[in-house]
N, CA, C and O atoms as CSV, one atom per row, in Angstrom:
chain,resi,resn,atom,element,x,y,z
A,1,MET,N,N,-5.645,19.829,63.928
A,1,MET,CA,C,-5.792,20.122,62.526
A,1,MET,C,C,-7.078,19.471,62.019
A,1,MET,O,O,-7.390,18.330,62.358
A,2,ALA,N,N,-7.805,20.212,61.209
A,2,ALA,CA,C,-9.070,19.711,60.703
A,2,ALA,C,C,-8.833,18.710,59.576
A,2,ALA,O,O,-7.839,18.784,58.854
A,3,ASN,N,N,-9.763,17.781,59.446
A,3,ASN,CA,C,-9.688,16.781,58.387
A,3,ASN,C,C,-10.165,17.423,57.079
A,3,ASN,O,O,-11.298,17.897,56.995
A,4,GLN,N,N,-9.297,17.435,56.060
A,4,GLN,CA,C,-9.641,18.053,54.792
A,4,GLN,C,C,-9.932,16.977,53.759
A,4,GLN,O,O,-9.262,15.946,53.702
A,5,ASN,N,N,-10.941,17.241,52.949
A,5,ASN,CA,C,-11.300,16.328,51.879
A,5,ASN,C,C,-10.686,16.857,50.585
A,5,ASN,O,O,-11.164,17.845,50.028
A,6,ASN,N,N,-9.638,16.209,50.113
A,6,ASN,CA,C,-8.930,16.671,48.924
A,6,ASN,C,C,-9.299,15.839,47.702
A,6,ASN,O,O,-8.421,15.365,46.981
A,7,SER,N,N,-10.582,15.665,47.473
A,7,SER,CA,C,-11.005,14.907,46.298
A,7,SER,C,C,-10.908,15.802,45.062
A,7,SER,O,O,-11.243,16.985,45.103
A,8,THR,N,N,-10.451,15.220,43.986
A,8,THR,CA,C,-10.318,15.979,42.744
A,8,THR,C,C,-11.569,15.807,41.905
A,8,THR,O,O,-12.242,14.777,41.950
A,9,ARG,N,N,-11.858,16.842,41.144
A,9,ARG,CA,C,-13.025,16.795,40.268
A,9,ARG,C,C,-12.583,16.267,38.915
A,9,ARG,O,O,-11.534,16.654,38.399
A,10,THR,N,N,-13.375,15.397,38.352
A,10,THR,CA,C,-13.061,14.880,37.026
A,10,THR,C,C,-14.061,15.442,36.026
A,10,THR,O,O,-15.248,15.581,36.321
A,11,ILE,N,N,-13.567,15.758,34.856
A,11,ILE,CA,C,-14.402,16.299,33.790
A,11,ILE,C,C,-14.545,15.218,32.730
A,11,ILE,O,O,-13.557,14.613,32.312
A,12,ASP,N,N,-15.766,14.980,32.302
A,12,ASP,CA,C,-16.019,13.969,31.284
A,12,ASP,C,C,-15.339,14.356,29.973
A,12,ASP,O,O,-15.412,15.516,29.568
A,13,PRO,N,N,-14.688,13.426,29.313
A,13,PRO,CA,C,-14.048,13.738,28.027
A,13,PRO,C,C,-15.040,14.193,26.965
A,13,PRO,O,O,-14.684,14.960,26.070
A,14,GLU,N,N,-16.282,13.726,27.057
A,14,GLU,CA,C,-17.296,14.146,26.092
A,14,GLU,C,C,-17.595,15.641,26.220
A,14,GLU,O,O,-17.828,16.323,25.222
A,15,LYS,N,N,-17.587,16.140,27.452
A,15,LYS,CA,C,-17.850,17.564,27.665
A,15,LYS,C,C,-16.699,18.414,27.148
A,15,LYS,O,O,-16.920,19.492,26.597
A,16,VAL,N,N,-15.489,17.939,27.321
A,16,VAL,CA,C,-14.329,18.665,26.807
A,16,VAL,C,C,-14.399,18.737,25.289
A,16,VAL,O,O,-14.151,19.790,24.701
A,17,THR,N,N,-14.734,17.625,24.657
A,17,THR,CA,C,-14.851,17.587,23.194
A,17,THR,C,C,-15.970,18.506,22.715
A,17,THR,O,O,-15.803,19.221,21.727
A,18,ALA,N,N,-17.097,18.493,23.400
A,18,ALA,CA,C,-18.224,19.341,23.006
A,18,ALA,C,C,-17.870,20.819,23.125
A,18,ALA,O,O,-18.211,21.608,22.243
A,19,GLU,N,N,-17.198,21.200,24.190
A,19,GLU,CA,C,-16.807,22.596,24.365
A,19,GLU,C,C,-15.773,23.011,23.327
A,19,GLU,O,O,-15.810,24.141,22.839
A,20,ARG,N,N,-14.859,22.121,22.986
A,20,ARG,CA,C,-13.853,22.428,21.968
A,20,ARG,C,C,-14.523,22.623,20.608
A,20,ARG,O,O,-14.182,23.559,19.885
A,21,LEU,N,N,-15.472,21.753,20.250
A,21,LEU,CA,C,-16.186,21.905,18.981
A,21,LEU,C,C,-17.011,23.186,18.957
A,21,LEU,O,O,-17.118,23.840,17.920
A,22,ASN,N,N,-17.590,23.540,20.092
A,22,ASN,CA,C,-18.349,24.781,20.187
A,22,ASN,C,C,-17.435,25.977,19.957
A,22,ASN,O,O,-17.818,26.936,19.287
A,23,GLY,N,N,-16.240,25.921,20.507
A,23,GLY,CA,C,-15.279,26.999,20.301
A,23,GLY,C,C,-14.847,27.103,18.854
A,23,GLY,O,O,-14.715,28.206,18.323
A,24,TYR,N,N,-14.623,25.954,18.203
A,24,TYR,CA,C,-14.252,25.964,16.790
A,24,TYR,C,C,-15.378,26.548,15.944
A,24,TYR,O,O,-15.120,27.316,15.018
A,25,ALA,N,N,-16.616,26.196,16.251
A,25,ALA,CA,C,-17.758,26.720,15.497
A,25,ALA,C,C,-17.878,28.234,15.680
A,25,ALA,O,O,-18.164,28.954,14.723
A,26,ALA,N,N,-17.665,28.712,16.887
A,26,ALA,CA,C,-17.728,30.152,17.139
A,26,ALA,C,C,-16.608,30.886,16.410
A,26,ALA,O,O,-16.822,31.964,15.856
A,27,LEU,N,N,-15.425,30.305,16.411
A,27,LEU,CA,C,-14.301,30.916,15.708
A,27,LEU,C,C,-14.560,30.950,14.208
A,27,LEU,O,O,-14.269,31.950,13.551
A,28,PHE,N,N,-15.102,29.870,13.664
A,28,PHE,CA,C,-15.434,29.830,12.235
A,28,PHE,C,C,-16.486,30.893,11.898
A,28,PHE,O,O,-16.407,31.536,10.851
A,29,GLY,N,N,-17.458,31.075,12.776
A,29,GLY,CA,C,-18.486,32.092,12.554
A,29,GLY,C,C,-17.905,33.491,12.551
A,29,GLY,O,O,-18.304,34.328,11.741
A,30,CYS,N,N,-16.968,33.754,13.447
A,30,CYS,CA,C,-16.331,35.075,13.477
A,30,CYS,C,C,-15.505,35.317,12.218
A,30,CYS,O,O,-15.514,36.420,11.671
A,31,ILE,N,N,-14.794,34.298,11.760
A,31,ILE,CA,C,-13.998,34.432,10.541
A,31,ILE,C,C,-14.915,34.641,9.338
A,31,ILE,O,O,-14.600,35.442,8.457
A,32,ALA,N,N,-16.043,33.936,9.287
A,32,ALA,CA,C,-17.002,34.113,8.199
A,32,ALA,C,C,-17.598,35.518,8.227
A,32,ALA,O,O,-17.833,36.115,7.177
A,33,LEU,N,N,-17.842,36.042,9.419
A,33,LEU,CA,C,-18.382,37.394,9.552
A,33,LEU,C,C,-17.401,38.421,9.011
A,33,LEU,O,O,-17.792,39.327,8.274
A,34,VAL,N,N,-16.138,38.289,9.367
A,34,VAL,CA,C,-15.115,39.218,8.877
A,34,VAL,C,C,-14.954,39.068,7.362
A,34,VAL,O,O,-14.818,40.064,6.652
A,35,GLY,N,N,-14.969,37.832,6.868
A,35,GLY,CA,C,-14.844,37.611,5.427
A,35,GLY,C,C,-16.002,38.219,4.654
A,35,GLY,O,O,-15.796,38.810,3.594
A,36,ALA,N,N,-17.212,38.079,5.169
A,36,ALA,CA,C,-18.375,38.662,4.502
A,36,ALA,C,C,-18.299,40.183,4.508
A,36,ALA,O,O,-18.668,40.831,3.529
A,37,TYR,N,N,-17.828,40.744,5.595
A,37,TYR,CA,C,-17.724,42.197,5.683
A,37,TYR,C,C,-16.653,42.730,4.735
A,37,TYR,O,O,-16.834,43.777,4.113
A,38,VAL,N,N,-15.553,42.018,4.628
A,38,VAL,CA,C,-14.463,42.462,3.757
A,38,VAL,C,C,-14.876,42.381,2.288
A,38,VAL,O,O,-14.560,43.276,1.505
A,39,THR,N,N,-15.576,41.322,1.915
A,39,THR,CA,C,-15.899,41.138,0.502
A,39,THR,C,C,-17.106,41.955,0.050
A,39,THR,O,O,-17.140,42.397,-1.099
A,40,THR,N,N,-18.098,42.171,0.916
A,40,THR,CA,C,-19.320,42.860,0.494
A,40,THR,C,C,-19.511,44.222,1.146
A,40,THR,O,O,-20.254,45.051,0.622
A,41,GLY,N,N,-18.865,44.471,2.265
A,41,GLY,CA,C,-19.061,45.729,2.974
A,41,GLY,C,C,-20.286,45.715,3.861
A,41,GLY,O,O,-20.616,46.730,4.474
A,42,GLN,N,N,-20.973,44.573,3.942
A,42,GLN,CA,C,-22.138,44.436,4.798
A,42,GLN,C,C,-21.889,43.314,5.795
A,42,GLN,O,O,-21.230,42.324,5.477
A,43,ILE,N,N,-22.418,43.474,6.997
A,43,ILE,CA,C,-22.226,42.431,8.000
A,43,ILE,C,C,-23.059,41.205,7.633
A,43,ILE,O,O,-22.583,40.075,7.735
A,44,ILE,N,N,-24.298,41.426,7.207
A,44,ILE,CA,C,-25.148,40.332,6.738
A,44,ILE,C,C,-25.471,40.627,5.271
A,44,ILE,O,O,-26.352,41.440,4.992
A,45,PRO,N,N,-24.773,39.981,4.330
A,45,PRO,CA,C,-25.002,40.276,2.911
A,45,PRO,C,C,-26.446,39.999,2.493
A,45,PRO,O,O,-27.021,38.967,2.840
A,46,GLY,N,N,-27.018,40.940,1.742
A,46,GLY,CA,C,-28.384,40.794,1.251
A,46,GLY,C,C,-29.436,41.328,2.205
A,46,GLY,O,O,-30.603,41.441,1.829
A,47,PHE,N,N,-29.050,41.659,3.432
A,47,PHE,CA,C,-29.996,42.170,4.422
A,47,PHE,C,C,-29.802,43.676,4.509
A,47,PHE,O,O,-28.704,44.155,4.792
A,48,VAL,N,N,-30.889,44.426,4.260
A,48,VAL,CA,C,-30.773,45.891,4.238
A,48,VAL,C,C,-31.036,46.451,5.605
A,48,VAL,O,O,-30.987,47.666,5.795
């Protein structure tokens, strides 16, 4: 039987936090986009 290296990978907590904040920012942007479209009928209000 071959010798297997079963080392686990660790993820820095700072990277997890950064990715979570990035996801929240993207979600907020999508909600703002839908809100702007619903209220004004334009995807980018004021831009023709």
